[in-house]
C-alpha positions as CSV (number, residue, x, y, z in Angstrom):
1,M,8.2,49.7,30.3
2,S,10.9,50.0,33.0
3,L,14.5,49.8,32.2
4,T,14.6,46.3,33.8
5,D,11.8,45.2,31.6
6,A,13.6,46.5,28.6
7,L,16.8,44.8,29.6
8,N,14.9,41.5,30.1
9,A,13.2,41.9,26.8
10,S,16.4,42.4,24.8
11,R,18.1,39.6,26.7
12,S,15.3,37.2,25.9
13,G,15.4,38.4,22.3
14,L,19.1,37.5,22.1
15,V,18.5,34.0,23.6
16,A,15.6,33.4,21.2
17,T,17.7,34.6,18.3
18,Q,20.5,32.3,19.3
19,T,18.2,29.3,19.2
20,W,16.9,30.5,15.8
21,S,20.5,30.8,14.6
22,Q,21.4,27.3,15.9
23,L,18.4,25.8,14.2
24,T,19.1,27.5,10.8
25,A,22.7,26.4,11.0
26,R,21.6,22.8,11.6
27,N,19.3,23.0,8.6
28,I,22.2,24.1,6.4
29,A,24.6,21.5,7.8
30,N,22.1,18.7,7.3
31,A,20.9,19.7,3.8
32,N,22.1,16.4,2.4
33,T,21.5,14.2,5.4
34,D,19.1,11.4,4.6
35,G,15.9,11.6,6.6
36,Y,16.6,15.1,7.9
37,V,13.5,17.3,8.0
38,R,13.8,21.1,7.7
39,K,12.9,22.8,10.9
40,D,11.5,26.3,11.6
41,I,10.8,28.2,14.8
42,S,7.9,30.2,16.2
43,F,8.1,32.9,18.8
44,G,5.7,34.3,21.4
45,T,5.8,37.1,24.0
46,R,4.9,37.3,27.6
47,T,2.8,40.2,28.8
48,L,4.5,43.2,30.4
49,G,3.3,42.0,33.8
50,E,5.4,38.9,33.2
51,G,8.4,40.8,31.9
52,G,7.4,41.4,28.3
53,T,10.0,38.9,27.2
54,V,10.3,36.8,24.0
55,Q,10.1,33.0,24.1
56,V,10.4,30.1,21.7
57,T,6.9,28.6,21.5
58,E,7.6,25.8,18.9
59,I,10.3,24.0,17.0
60,R,8.4,23.0,13.9
61,R,9.3,20.2,11.6
62,E,8.1,21.1,8.1
63,I,6.4,17.8,7.0
64,D,3.3,16.8,5.1
65,S,1.7,13.9,6.9
66,S,-0.3,12.8,3.9
67,L,2.7,12.7,1.6
68,T,4.7,10.8,4.2
69,R,1.9,8.3,4.7
70,M,1.6,7.8,0.9
71,Y,5.4,7.4,0.5
72,R,5.6,4.8,3.3
73,G,2.7,2.9,1.6
74,E,4.3,2.9,-1.9
75,N,7.7,2.0,-0.3
76,S,6.0,-1.0,1.3
77,K,4.5,-2.2,-2.0
78,M,7.8,-1.7,-3.8
79,A,9.7,-3.8,-1.2
80,K,7.1,-6.6,-1.6
81,Y,7.3,-6.8,-5.3
82,Q,11.1,-6.5,-5.2
83,A,11.3,-9.5,-2.9
84,I,9.0,-11.5,-5.2
85,Y,10.7,-10.8,-8.5
86,E,14.2,-11.2,-7.1
87,G,13.2,-14.6,-5.6
88,I,11.5,-15.8,-8.9
89,G,14.4,-14.4,-10.9
90,E,17.0,-16.4,-9.1
91,Y,15.1,-19.6,-9.8
92,T,14.1,-18.9,-13.4
93,A,17.6,-18.0,-14.3
94,T,18.4,-21.7,-13.8
95,L,15.1,-22.9,-15.3
96,G,15.8,-21.0,-18.5
97,E,13.5,-19.8,-21.3
98,P,11.4,-22.5,-23.1
99,S,13.7,-22.2,-26.1
100,D,17.0,-22.5,-24.1
101,D,18.8,-25.8,-24.6
102,F,19.1,-26.5,-20.9
103,S,15.5,-25.8,-19.9
104,P,13.2,-28.8,-19.1
105,A,11.0,-27.9,-22.1
106,S,13.9,-28.0,-24.6
107,R,15.3,-31.2,-22.9
108,L,11.9,-32.8,-23.4
109,T,11.8,-31.9,-27.0
110,Q,15.3,-33.3,-27.5
111,F,14.2,-36.5,-25.8
112,Q,11.1,-36.8,-28.0
113,T,13.2,-36.2,-31.2
114,S,15.7,-38.9,-30.2
115,L,12.9,-41.3,-29.4
116,D,11.4,-40.7,-32.9
117,T,14.7,-41.3,-34.4
118,L,15.0,-44.7,-32.6
119,V,11.4,-45.6,-33.8
120,N,12.7,-45.4,-37.3
121,S,15.8,-47.5,-36.6
122,P,15.0,-49.7,-33.5
123,G,18.2,-51.7,-33.7
124,N,20.6,-48.8,-34.1
125,A,22.9,-48.7,-31.1
126,G,23.8,-45.1,-31.7
127,A,20.1,-44.1,-31.8
128,Q,19.6,-46.1,-28.5
129,R,22.5,-44.2,-26.9
130,G,21.0,-40.9,-28.1
131,V,17.7,-41.8,-26.3
132,L,19.6,-42.7,-23.1
133,D,21.6,-39.5,-23.2
134,S,18.6,-37.2,-23.9
135,A,16.6,-39.0,-21.2
136,Q,19.3,-38.5,-18.6
137,A,19.6,-34.8,-19.7
138,L,15.9,-34.4,-19.2
139,A,16.0,-35.9,-15.7
140,T,19.1,-33.8,-14.8
141,S,17.3,-30.6,-15.9
142,L,14.4,-31.4,-13.6
143,N,16.9,-32.3,-10.8
144,N,18.7,-29.0,-11.2
145,A,15.5,-27.0,-11.3
146,S,14.2,-28.7,-8.2
147,D,17.5,-28.3,-6.4
148,T,17.6,-24.6,-7.2
149,L,14.1,-24.2,-6.0
150,G,15.0,-25.8,-2.8
151,R,18.0,-23.5,-2.4
152,V,15.9,-20.5,-3.0
153,Q,13.3,-21.7,-0.5
154,G,16.1,-22.0,2.1
155,E,17.3,-18.4,1.3
156,V,13.8,-17.1,1.6
157,S,13.5,-18.6,5.1
158,R,16.8,-17.0,6.1
159,E,15.7,-13.7,4.7
160,I,12.5,-13.8,6.7
161,K,14.6,-14.3,9.9
162,Y,16.9,-11.4,8.9
163,D,13.9,-9.2,8.3
164,V,12.3,-10.1,11.6
165,S,15.6,-9.3,13.4
166,D,15.9,-5.9,11.6
167,L,12.3,-5.2,12.3
168,N,12.7,-5.9,16.1
169,Q,15.8,-3.8,16.2
170,A,14.0,-0.8,14.6
171,L,11.0,-1.3,16.9
172,Y,13.2,-1.1,20.0
173,K,15.0,2.0,18.7
174,I,11.6,3.7,18.3
175,A,10.5,2.7,21.8
176,D,13.8,4.0,23.2
177,L,13.3,7.3,21.3
178,N,9.7,7.5,22.7
179,R,11.2,7.3,26.2
180,Q,13.8,10.0,25.5
181,L,11.1,12.3,24.0
182,S,9.2,12.1,27.3
183,G,12.0,14.0,29.1
184,S,13.2,16.3,26.3
185,G,10.6,19.0,26.9
186,S,7.9,20.2,24.5
187,V,10.1,22.7,22.7
188,S,13.7,21.6,21.9
189,I,15.9,21.1,18.9
190,A,17.0,17.7,20.4
191,G,13.4,16.6,20.6
192,A,12.8,17.6,16.9
193,D,16.0,15.6,15.9
194,M,14.7,12.6,17.8
195,Q,11.5,12.8,15.8
196,D,13.6,12.8,12.6
197,E,15.3,9.6,13.9
198,I,11.9,8.1,14.7
199,D,10.8,8.7,11.1
200,R,13.9,7.1,9.8
201,Q,13.2,4.0,11.9
202,I,9.6,3.9,10.8
203,Q,10.8,4.1,7.2
204,K,12.9,1.0,7.9
205,V,9.9,-0.7,9.4
206,S,7.6,0.2,6.4
207,Q,10.1,-1.4,4.0
208,I,9.6,-4.7,6.0
209,M,5.9,-4.4,6.6
210,D,3.2,-1.8,6.0
211,V,2.2,-0.2,9.3
212,R,-0.2,2.3,10.7
213,V,1.3,5.2,12.7
214,S,-0.3,7.1,15.5
215,Q,1.6,10.2,16.7
216,G,0.9,12.2,19.9
217,A,1.4,15.9,20.3
218,D,4.7,15.3,22.1
219,G,6.0,13.4,19.0
220,R,5.8,9.9,20.6
221,V,4.5,7.3,18.2
222,S,2.5,4.0,18.4
223,L,2.9,1.5,15.5
224,Y,0.4,-1.1,14.4
225,T,0.3,-3.6,11.5
226,A,-2.0,-2.6,8.6
227,G,-4.5,-5.0,10.2
228,G,-4.4,-3.3,13.6
229,S,-2.1,-5.6,15.7
230,A,0.1,-3.6,18.1
231,L,3.8,-3.4,17.5
232,I,4.7,-0.4,19.7
233,E,2.5,1.4,22.2
234,G,4.5,4.1,24.0
235,D,7.7,2.3,25.1
236,K,6.1,-1.2,25.0
237,V,7.2,-3.4,22.2
238,S,5.5,-6.5,21.0
239,D,8.4,-8.7,19.8
240,V,7.9,-10.1,16.3
241,R,8.9,-13.7,15.9
242,F,8.9,-16.2,13.1
243,D,7.8,-19.7,14.1
244,E,9.6,-21.7,11.4
245,P,7.9,-25.1,12.2
246,T,4.4,-23.7,11.6
247,G,5.5,-21.0,9.1
248,K,3.6,-18.3,11.1
249,L,4.5,-14.8,12.2
250,F,3.6,-13.4,15.6
251,A,3.7,-10.0,17.3
252,G,3.8,-10.9,20.9
253,Q,1.1,-13.6,21.2
254,T,-0.9,-12.3,18.2
255,E,-0.5,-14.0,14.9
256,I,0.2,-11.5,12.1
257,T,1.1,-13.8,9.2
258,P,0.8,-11.7,6.0
259,N,-1.7,-12.4,3.3
260,S,-3.9,-14.2,5.7
261,N,-7.6,-13.3,6.0
262,S,-7.9,-14.8,9.5
263,T,-5.2,-12.6,11.1
264,R,-4.7,-8.9,11.7
265,G,-1.5,-8.9,9.8
266,F,-0.3,-7.0,6.8
267,E,-0.1,-7.2,3.0
268,N,3.0,-5.3,1.9
269,G,6.7,-4.9,2.7
270,S,9.6,-7.3,2.0
271,L,8.2,-9.7,4.7
272,A,4.9,-10.0,2.8
273,G,6.8,-10.6,-0.4
274,L,9.0,-13.3,1.2
275,F,5.9,-15.0,2.7
276,S,4.3,-14.9,-0.7
277,L,7.3,-16.7,-2.1
278,K,7.4,-19.2,0.8
279,D,3.7,-20.0,1.0
280,D,2.5,-19.6,-2.6
281,V,4.9,-19.0,-5.4
282,L,7.7,-21.5,-4.7
283,P,5.5,-24.4,-3.5
284,R,3.4,-23.9,-6.7
285,Y,6.6,-24.0,-8.8
286,Q,7.7,-27.2,-7.0
287,L,4.3,-28.8,-7.6
288,Q,4.5,-27.9,-11.3
289,L,7.9,-29.6,-11.5
290,D,6.7,-32.6,-9.6
291,E,3.7,-33.0,-11.8
292,F,5.9,-32.9,-14.8
293,A,8.2,-35.6,-13.3
294,R,5.1,-37.6,-12.4
295,S,3.8,-37.5,-15.9
296,L,7.1,-38.8,-17.2
297,V,7.4,-41.6,-14.6
298,Q,3.8,-42.7,-14.8
299,G,3.5,-42.2,-18.5
300,F,6.4,-44.5,-19.4
301,E,5.5,-47.0,-16.7
302,G,2.0,-47.2,-18.2
303,A,3.2,-47.5,-21.7
304,D,5.7,-50.3,-20.9
305,S,4.1,-53.8,-21.5
306,S,7.2,-55.6,-20.2
307,L,6.8,-54.4,-16.6
308,S,5.4,-56.4,-13.8
309,A,3.4,-54.8,-10.9
310,G,5.5,-52.5,-8.8
311,Q,8.4,-52.5,-11.3
312,A,10.0,-49.2,-12.3
313,G,9.9,-48.0,-15.9
314,L,12.3,-45.9,-17.9
315,F,12.0,-42.9,-15.5
316,T,12.1,-43.8,-11.8
317,D,11.7,-42.2,-8.4
318,A,15.4,-42.6,-7.3
319,G,15.3,-46.1,-8.8
320,A,11.8,-47.0,-7.6
321,A,8.4,-47.1,-9.2
322,Y,6.0,-44.2,-8.8
323,D,4.4,-43.9,-5.4
324,P,1.5,-41.4,-5.2
325,T,2.2,-40.7,-1.5
326,K,5.7,-39.4,-2.4
327,L,4.9,-36.8,-5.0
328,Q,6.5,-34.0,-3.1
329,G,10.1,-33.4,-4.4
330,L,9.8,-36.0,-7.2
331,A,11.4,-33.7,-9.7
332,G,14.5,-33.7,-7.5
333,R,14.6,-37.5,-7.4
334,I,13.6,-38.5,-11.0
335,A,16.3,-40.6,-12.6
336,V,16.7,-42.9,-15.6
337,N,16.4,-46.6,-14.8
338,D,19.8,-48.3,-14.3
339,A,18.4,-51.2,-16.4
340,V,19.2,-49.3,-19.6
341,K,22.6,-48.0,-18.5
342,P,25.5,-50.1,-19.7
343,D,27.8,-48.6,-17.1
344,K,25.4,-49.8,-14.4
345,G,25.1,-53.3,-15.8
346,G,22.0,-52.5,-17.9
347,T,21.5,-52.9,-21.7
348,L,20.5,-50.3,-24.2
349,S,18.2,-52.8,-26.0
350,R,15.6,-52.4,-23.2
351,L,14.9,-49.0,-24.6
352,R,13.5,-50.9,-27.7
353,D,12.1,-54.0,-26.0
354,G,10.9,-52.6,-22.7
355,I,12.6,-52.0,-19.3
356,G,11.4,-55.3,-18.0
357,A,12.6,-57.4,-21.0
358,T,14.9,-60.2,-19.9
359,T,16.3,-61.0,-23.4
360,P,16.8,-58.9,-26.5
361,G,13.9,-58.9,-29.0
362,P,13.9,-58.5,-32.7
363,A,16.2,-55.7,-33.8
364,G,13.5,-54.2,-36.1
365,D,10.6,-54.4,-33.8
366,A,9.3,-50.9,-32.9
367,T,6.1,-51.9,-31.2
368,Q,7.3,-50.9,-27.7
369,L,9.0,-47.7,-29.0
370,N,5.7,-46.6,-30.6
371,A,4.0,-47.1,-27.3
372,F,6.7,-44.9,-25.7
373,A,6.3,-42.3,-28.4
374,A,2.5,-42.2,-27.8
375,V,3.1,-40.9,-24.3
376,F,3.8,-37.5,-25.8
377,D,0.3,-37.4,-27.3
378,Q,-1.6,-38.3,-24.1
379,P,-3.6,-35.4,-22.5
380,L,-2.5,-34.8,-19.0
381,T,-4.5,-34.4,-15.8
382,V,-2.6,-32.2,-13.3
383,D,-3.3,-30.9,-9.8
384,P,-5.4,-27.7,-10.0
385,A,-3.0,-26.1,-7.5
386,T,-0.4,-25.9,-10.3
387,Q,-2.6,-23.2,-11.9
388,L,-1.9,-24.9,-15.3
389,S,-4.6,-26.3,-17.5
390,D,-5.7,-29.9,-17.8
391,G,-5.7,-31.6,-21.2
392,M,-2.3,-30.4,-22.4
393,I,0.1,-32.9,-23.9
394,L,3.5,-33.3,-22.3
395,T,5.5,-30.9,-24.5
396,D,2.8,-28.2,-24.2
397,Y,2.8,-28.6,-20.4
398,A,6.6,-28.2,-20.2
399,A,6.6,-25.1,-22.4
400,N,3.6,-23.6,-20.5
401,M,5.2,-24.3,-17.1
402,V,8.4,-22.6,-18.0
403,A,6.6,-19.7,-19.7
404,A,4.1,-19.2,-16.9
405,Q,7.0,-18.9,-14.3
406,H,8.8,-16.4,-16.4
407,V,5.6,-14.4,-17.0
408,E,5.0,-14.3,-13.2
409,G,8.6,-13.0,-12.7
410,S,8.1,-10.4,-15.3
411,R,4.8,-9.3,-13.8
412,A,6.5,-8.9,-10.4
413,Q,9.3,-6.9,-11.9
414,T,6.8,-4.7,-13.7
415,N,4.9,-4.1,-10.4
416,Y,8.2,-3.3,-8.7
417,N,9.2,-0.8,-11.4
418,S,5.7,0.8,-11.3
419,T,5.6,1.2,-7.5
420,R,9.2,2.4,-7.5
421,T,8.3,5.2,-9.9
422,T,5.3,6.1,-7.8
423,A,7.3,6.1,-4.6
424,E,10.0,8.3,-6.2
425,T,7.4,10.8,-7.5
426,V,5.7,11.0,-4.0
427,D,9.1,11.3,-2.4
428,A,10.1,14.2,-4.7
429,S,7.0,16.1,-3.6
430,R,7.7,15.2,0.0
431,Q,11.3,16.4,-0.2
432,S,10.2,19.7,-1.8
433,I,8.3,20.4,1.4
434,Q,10.6,19.0,4.1
435,G,13.9,19.3,2.3
436,V,16.4,22.2,3.0
437,N,16.8,25.0,0.5
438,I,20.2,26.5,1.2
439,D,19.3,29.9,-0.4
440,D,16.2,30.2,1.9
441,E,18.3,29.3,5.0
442,L,21.0,31.9,4.1
443,Q,18.3,34.6,3.8
444,K,17.1,33.6,7.2
445,M,20.6,34.1,8.5
446,M,20.5,37.7,7.3
447,V,17.3,38.3,9.2
448,I,18.7,36.6,12.3
449,Q,21.8,38.8,12.1
450,Q,19.5,41.9,12.0
451,S,17.5,40.7,14.9
452,Y,20.6,39.9,16.9
453,A,21.9,43.4,16.2
454,A,18.6,45.1,17.2
455,N,18.5,43.2,20.5
456,S,22.1,43.9,21.1
457,K,21.6,47.6,20.4
458,M,18.6,47.7,22.7
459,M,20.7,46.1,25.5
460,T,23.6,48.5,25.0
461,T,21.2,51.5,25.0
462,V,19.6,50.3,28.3
463,M,22.9,49.7,29.9
464,N,24.0,53.3,28.9
465,M,20.9,54.7,30.4
466,I,21.4,52.8,33.6
467,D,25.0,54.1,33.7
468,T,23.8,57.7,33.2
469,L,21.3,57.4,36.0
470,L,23.9,55.9,38.4
471,K,26.3,58.8,37.6
472,A,23.6,61.3,38.4
473,F,23.4,60.2,42.0
């Protein structure tokens, strides 16, 4: 080896050691930075004919691709179940437990009790007032539940829009990072840091929807929905948009509506949970409430012998008789007939004699009241889409409706807690591989110092030899 080769070798060693020192210092400085991946360095040598110098061949991110993929998958499931249980929880907090005084189930029981009291004392004005008050409380509880459900549905639609906006923002950031990686060179600390940022953005995306990730040797990534629809290919982004009138989701021109067997969409992530609420859970809850309201309106209309065709009974659809074409939202409109409200010009005696009665009947006649009371013993036929059984009586339907909604909320919370535990376990394993251990990095610094000193000594020795040779001439 010539003196020049030796000088070049020691110089390249100092440069490589400097890069190693910078990388290790960055590891230590970012030990607690969220999403930072520990990095290591690999060296190679050129042959003597090329100068025999040292070069950095790789800036290596210490990651486990399998664990990262597992964590993203569990994180997507966790976000889905969290969205579902939070949406259900906000509604069921208003609905109450079956035993809560303000729940529709309890209000129905209170109404039935007041009606039984009136059956035993048909002419008692206080008992009549009790029936009116409990009937109004029952209608109000259904109104409140329906109103809350409508508000939650509106919030779900807004959350979908927010998620779509956040998703597109993350996709464009990834596409921009892909472009920057193209010009960063194959071996650079900046390139490795950009890959960290890409992983952070992919993590944000995976919380919104579960995705498939394809990564090239240069670190650039392509993203696809779990069903295979392209979101990012290189630096090209397929904008995700929510078409609110149709309730569908698109990536570019491709439909990716979640939970749909006919599209190449996705099944997990907060968007999947929100769509589950929008398309399945909340409409089913609304139908359950509307079927409950229908059973009250129709049941008391059918039991009232004083009514003429088209005349509303004790419970009305905003004052009108039941119209089967207007079932949607009936729980929000159900009201007690003004004909029995003294403050509206009605008379309490119609609770005893029938809503269509034009004159008061005998004070002790409980015939119509017994017909009203029999409504509670009639088996119900309900829409199968409610997922509640046919053949239940009214009180059982109300209790089962409230209980079923709470059980579904508890199940979603259990699923959320389970997937969160799994995600945390996988993340702990992932962090043990890609996280920074300060002690290990400090030990590297000692090796780096020794390497730097050796190369520096080599360069000093060569320079002294050159000086000696120059003095000899």
